[in-house]
N, C-alpha and C positions, 0 to 999 in steps of 0.2 A: 613566460608563455606569450612571447611577443606576437605570435601569429593569430592569437585568438580573435581579436577584434576584426582584423581584415578578412579572416577566413570563415567568419560566421555568416552563413547564408540565410538564416532565418532567426528572428528574435521577436518574441511576442510578450505582451502582458500575460500574467498567469494568476492563478488564485482568485481571491475575492474581486480584484479589479476586472478580471476577465469575466467573472460570473455576474457582476453587477450587484454583489452583496457586500461591497466594501463600506466601511465607515471611516470617519476622519482619523480614527486610531489605527486603521489597517496598514500593515506593511505593504510595500510595493514588491511584488514578486515577478521575476522574469524567467522565461524558459527559451532556450535557443538550440540551434543545430549548427555544428561546425564541421568543415571538411579539413582535417589537419594535413600538414605537408607530408610528403612521402616518407620522410625520416621517421614519422610517428605512426606509420601504417605497416611498414614491412619488416622492421627490425625489432630488437628487444631492448636496446639501450634507451630509447625514448618511447614512452608510452603515453597515450592520451585517451581517456574514456569520457571524462567530463571535467568541467571547471566550475568553481563557485567562489563565494567569498570575495576577497580583495581582487581576485583575477578579473572580476566583472566591473571594476571601477570605471574603465574607459567607456562603458556602455551608457554612463550617465548622460553623455552628450547626445544620445539618440532619444532621450525622453522629452516629453513636453515640459515647458517651464514649470508648470504647477506640480509635475511629477518629480522634478529634480529636487524640490525642497519639501516633499510630502511630509507633513507633520514635523517640519523643522529638521528632518533628517536627510542626509544625502547618501547614506549607505544603501547599496543595492543588494537585495537577496535574490537567490534563484540559482539556476543551473544551466550551463550550456553543454550539450552532449555531443560527442563524436557521432557522425552520421550513422555509422554501423550500429552503435549501441542504441541510438534513438530509434532506428528503423526496426531493430530487433524487438524493442519494447513495444513499439507501436503495432507491430504485427500480432502481438498478443492483446491488443486493445487496451493497453495501459492508459488509465484515465488522464494522467498528466500529459502524455504524448498526444492523445486525442485533442486535448485542449489547444495544443500548439497548432495542430493541423486544421482545426475547425473554429478557432476563435474568430471574432468579427474582424474584418479587414481594418477597421479603425483601431484595433488593438495590436496591430502589427507595427513594430518599431524599426525593424530592418528586414528587407527582403531583396534578394538578388534573383536573377533569372533562374538559377539553380534552386533557390528556395521556393520560387513560384512553381517550378515543376513539381517539387515535393508536395506543395499544398494542392496543386491541381490533381495529384494522384491519390488524394486522401481516401476516396471511396474504396480503393484497393485494400485498405487496412481494416475495414469493417468486417466483422464476422460474429458468429455466436459466442466467440470467446469473451465478448462483452459480459456475458453472464458470470463467468469466473472472475473477471477483473473488476468491473464496476460493483457487482454485488459482493464480491469478495472484500473489496475495500470498505463497503458499507457495513458488512458484518464485523470487520475489524473495529470500525467505529463503535458498533453496538457492544462489542466485548469490552472496550475501554469504558464506555458509559456505565455498564453494569459493575465493573471493577471499581471505578472511581466512586460510584454511588455507595457501594459497600464500605469503602474507606471513609466517606463523608459521614455516613450514618453510624458506623461502628469503628471509630478511629482506633488504630493499634497503639497500645501504650508501652509495650515491652517486647523485646525480641523473644522468639520461642526458645525454650530450653529442653534438653533431652528428657528431663524428668517429667515434663508435661505430657510426653507420649509414652511414659512407662519405660523409658530407656535408661540404662546405666551409662557411665562414661564410656566413650568409644574405646574399644580395646578390651573391655571387661568381658563382654559376651562374644565379640567377633572383632578380628583385626580389620583395619581399614582396607587393606589389600584384598582380603577375603570378601568383605562387603561389596567392594566395587566389582570383583569378579563375578559374584553371585548375581548382582543386579544386571550385569552385562549379559549373563546367560539367559535370564528371564526376558530382558528386552529383545534379545536376538530371537527367542521363540515367538514373542508377540509380533515382531517384524515379519516373521515367516507367514503370518496370517494375513498380511496386507494383500489387497487385490489390485491388480493393474489390468485394466481393460484397454490395451494398447490401440486397438482398432476402432474404439468408440470415440465419438466426439466428446469435447470437454463437458458440454451440457448434459450428455447422457451419463457420463461418469458421475457428475455431481448429483444427478437425480438418483442413481443407483446407490451411491454412498449414503445419501440422505434416507433412502428407504431402509437400508441396513441399520443405520443409526436409530431410526424411529422404531424398528423392530426390536433392537436390543434394549431400547428404553422401555418399551411396553412389557418386555419379559424381565425387566429389572436386571439387566446385565450391564454393569457400568465398567469403568476402567479398573476399579479395585477387584472386581470379580474376574476380569480378564487376566489381571496380574497374578492372582492366586491360581487360576487354572493353568497358566503358562508355567508357573513354578512347580505345580504338581507334575506336569508332563516332563519337566526337566529332571524330576526325581527328588526334589527337596521335601523334607518332612513338614508336617503341619506346624510344629513348633518353630522350626526355622523360618517357614514362610510368614508366620505371625511376626517374627522379629524383623524380617525384611520389610514387611508391610509398615511396621512402625517407623523404620528408618526412612522409608519412602515418604511417608506423611510428614515426618520431621524435616526432611530435605525440602519438600514442597512449601512448608511453613517458613523455612529460612528464605527461600526464594521470594515468597510473598512479602516478607518483612523488608527485604532489600528493595524490591520494587516499590513498596510503600514509601520508604525513606527517599528513594530517588525521585518519586512523584512529588513529595512534599518540598524537596529542595529545588526542583526544577519548575514548579508551578508559576505560571505567569500571574501577576497580581490581579489583572482584569479578569482572567479566566477563573481564578480562585473565587473572585467575587460573584461571578455568575453561578458557579457551582454551589457556593454557600447560600445564595438567594433561592435557588430552585431545587437544591438537593440532588442535582445531576448536571452533567456537562452539556449545556444546551448548544454550545458551538459544535460539539461532536454530533449532536442531534440534527443540526442544520445540515452538516455535511452528509450524514447518513441519508436524509430525505432527498437531498440533491442527487446523490449517486444512484439511489434506487430509481428515481424518476428518470434520470438520464439513461439508465440501463433499460427501462421499459420503452423509452422513445427509440433507442437504437434497435431493440429487438422487434418492435411493432411497426416502426416507420422508417427505419434505416437512416435516421438523422442523428446528429450530435449537436444539441443546442447548448453551447457553452454559455453564451449570454442568456441568463435564465429569465424566461417570461414570468416565472413565479418568484422572482427575487424578493418582492415585498413580503410574501408569505414566509419565505425562508428566513428573512431577517426577523420576522415576528416569532418564528420558532426559536431562533437564537435568543430572543428576548423573553422566552418562557411562555409563548402562546399555547404550546402543547404540554400537557402533564406527562409525567414519566409513564404512567399506565397507558395513556393514549399513544405515546410513542412506541411502547413495547407491543401493543396490540396491532398497530399499523405495520411495524417492522415484521412481525410474525406473518401477517397476511400477505404482505408484499413478497416475503421470502418464499412462501409456498407458490404464489402465482408466477413468480419470475421463472421458475424452472419449467412450468408448463408453457409459458410464452416462448422460451428458448426452443422447446420441442416443436412448436408450430411456426416458428419464425421462418421467413423466406430467405434470410441471410445465409450466406455460405457457412459451412461448419467452421472453417478456419481460412485465414488469408492464404493466398497463393505465395508461399514464402520464396519459391524459386523466382517468380516474377518480381517480387520485391527485392530479392538479392540482385537480380539483373539491374533493376533501377538504381540500387545503391552503387553498384560498380560503374554504371554509366555516369552518374553524377560525380563520382569520385574521379573517374577518368577525365571528364571534362574539366575538372578543377586542377588536374595534374600539370597542365601546361603552364601553370603559374608557380610550380614548385621551386623554380630557380630564381624567382623574383625575391627581392628583399621584403617587399610588401605586395599584397594582392589587391588589385583594384578591378573587380569584375564589372 
């Protein structure tokens, strides 16, 4: 990928160094935008969407001296995206892409005139979609926190067995093929109940879905009840549905065991120490709070503050300043308030994707005059 370094139009610090929440042990993360040569844009033999890992080694020369040997390491982590993929993600207010567009000028490590035009156009990417992206990522952090806490407090000691769920060896009561076919029929019926409000904004969809979910919770209709109801409509008997339900719960337990084993094997030692000390992942907690606060700022002020004014407090949260119960209460309150903020926000419902597409084509066309060069020197 010889073109990557020369044709990267924008490269910035990302992650904790961009947020101001880094520690001496923090990795150095980079994010960038590249306009690949024509051969990688119009055909199918050569494809480029993003580059990472060893492909970024040349970018070491763009770093400050103290960044090049950060923590005694010279390996660079991060991703450089093709401009089309970058702008598509940014149009949905993807948090990582917003970081590249809105980070401090001092955290930019390479910028060409085309990269500057992209940064100058950053307000065109802001919209109420921040609710779904920033809050969505925050809720994903919350889900991990809850799952990991359960594993920390109640470690799993053995894989699930069929007998634990009142099941005989597979093939005794039902063949595997029949089981899969039956499960597929029930899933198809449940999928038919999905609601798609195409003409509504993302914020409105999220609000309606949450209202429906709250209603189902209040009347005690959960996923198990929906599964049984769908099975009855398909025409399965109660005895057969009870068997399918056991198989479903056994499969879920298997998946949970695999996830638990993967988590144990892949745990960073420093992360594991934090979790053991506080009984939950405080680093995830820090990211959750940062994302929710950034979402609030975008929806109410129309600004993206990458370099965090609350960095000191965020680091304190990472170090356990908030209890688990305090975090849960805060997250629940913020989650409710954010939907209302999106409804009253003056931001556009979504970015003008046609205008952004034109900008993408313009920037790509301006770079095309270098396509026949061995190297590109903008």
